[in-house]
Phi, psi and omega in degrees: 000052180256008180241131181243138174107169182252296176260310171274112185234139174244127167246123183251162178211165176113165179228161184305317186246018176279193183286324184201165168246137181198188182184177176232128175255122177246150180086007175291124180305146179282157175081010178273128178297129179268111180266094186293325178300318178293316181297317179292327177297318179299321176292324179298324182296331183264338191296158178281170175072018186273346177199175182289350180255014175239172180304147180275003175303128188251094179241136179279336180050052178274126180268143177236128177266137183252339186202171174076007180227132180220121181053042172083007182231151177286145180262346188093351176274163180305139179257112176263140182213166179206148173233114182284141172277127183234354188226041177287139170242070189297333181295337178299340187254005185297327176286355177265358190303318187246014180243156176255110178290135181302135178062017174262178178272006185306309183295314182292321179296313187293321179288329180283317188252342183078003180206152175205155174267112187278350185283095180069015178092353176062238185283341180274002180288149176294347179297335180295342181289356173305317180296326178293325179291322178295310177303319179292324178294319177296319178297321178297327179295330177279318184296324179295335174288338180264005179076022181252125180238152186228128179231124174244148179205158174285117182250352178198135170230119188058235180265000180272111187225145173279166171297144180297333182285105183294341181296341182282356186237153177271101187291352175278000179255009186299321183269014179287342180225168186285345177279339188062054181235129184286355175255109186301320182294312179295324177303316176302316180293322178295317180300318179295323181292317179297319180296324179293321176297319183294323181292332184271357186069023181243179181226170180213149180252192182177206186221141171248127176261141178229134180237130178245120181249146177082012179287131183284164174290139172107004179274139184098169179210158181302165177060252191269359181250020183303137184296317182294327180292321174296320174296317178300316180297320177296321184283323181286349176273001175273141180305135174074004176285135181237349183200152181215136171213147178236158184061215179290343174055222183293335177298332184286349186289339179272356183269162172269159178303325179293337178268332186264339181299138177267105184286134178276140177221160176296149177235139177262357185293318188247026176094181182293138178087001179273153186228161173215185177237150180289329180226176181220049176298339182283348183066035176074010180221128178227128181067022180083007187235139179293144181248010178093349176275170175302138172263127176222143182211168179233142178234127179265133176247133176283161172303144179304134186287335178281111179240146182271053177226156177287135181225149172287146178197192175228163177263181184292346178265004178087005180282134178293137178204191179232157177219141174223118182294152174235173172091204190249122185217154180280134176278347177204132185277344192302312181304321184270349179275342180304310179292335178288320178297313177301319181298314182294319175301315181298319182292320178297314183293315181297318177305309182290331176291317178292319174303319184291338177290332186250334187235127176237088183206000000 
């Protein structure tokens, strides 16, 4: 299960402390201009060592394409790429060789496969999401030609939260601060909380909100191809993701149908016969199919499992022991997870756009 998507597909490879992270993109439309500056910018938003509230691992995360691109344009052939690991501190994990770290994948990986890479989590490391950001950047290059834009931002860290209504914020200001929060005052509070957690050797979780604008009507399909289900699967496949809701989500359960229904009205924006809705409680998706309104959803992320404090655990032989992590770790995944959420959303939307061109069911 290392391949994601139906027509637009990403197959990824690599481990946290291996030689490189990479992948193959298949189904990329031909003739798309490859904007290397944009692609690298997307990787820079995810890379470690970008601020005092992220891990100190210092990686340039420079992507190199091997195929599928000719004279600056995509050819329609598979796009192979790689990002080399250059700043591994594998010795920081030597004391983890025979231990199961609490709330990590160590125990489950070892029991499933009988072997595991203890250096930074190996394949289960969040470093593997580099491939997703490359795939998402390529998908965004196509989507922007279709007038579709994707904005994700940190909307909550611990108990510090923005208003759920994304219309209250300028989504073009998301990258104005290191937390990637469009509210400068709240961003300052979040930054201080994350810094406090880092100083204590602890971690904190939060929520990322994502808004997709310009999505046409008709993406997704009934039953097992519902668009919101595909988005949910994509988001819950991100490291540390613990929850997904779209539209009004769990908040909507206290409302009545008369309050929550999105009433249809005529629209003059797209010519005679076009319609819109007065509200968008549905989050841009009805019956599993996009309805032309903004798609918006929220993803909950747990506190990072690696804390720089002593914890009880067991070794691979089942003996009780203690563990204390060493090395460089994020006190909060939110700032670096923002571009990953956008990348996964971009791949889902492009995949379903391409599906919609061939399948009407």
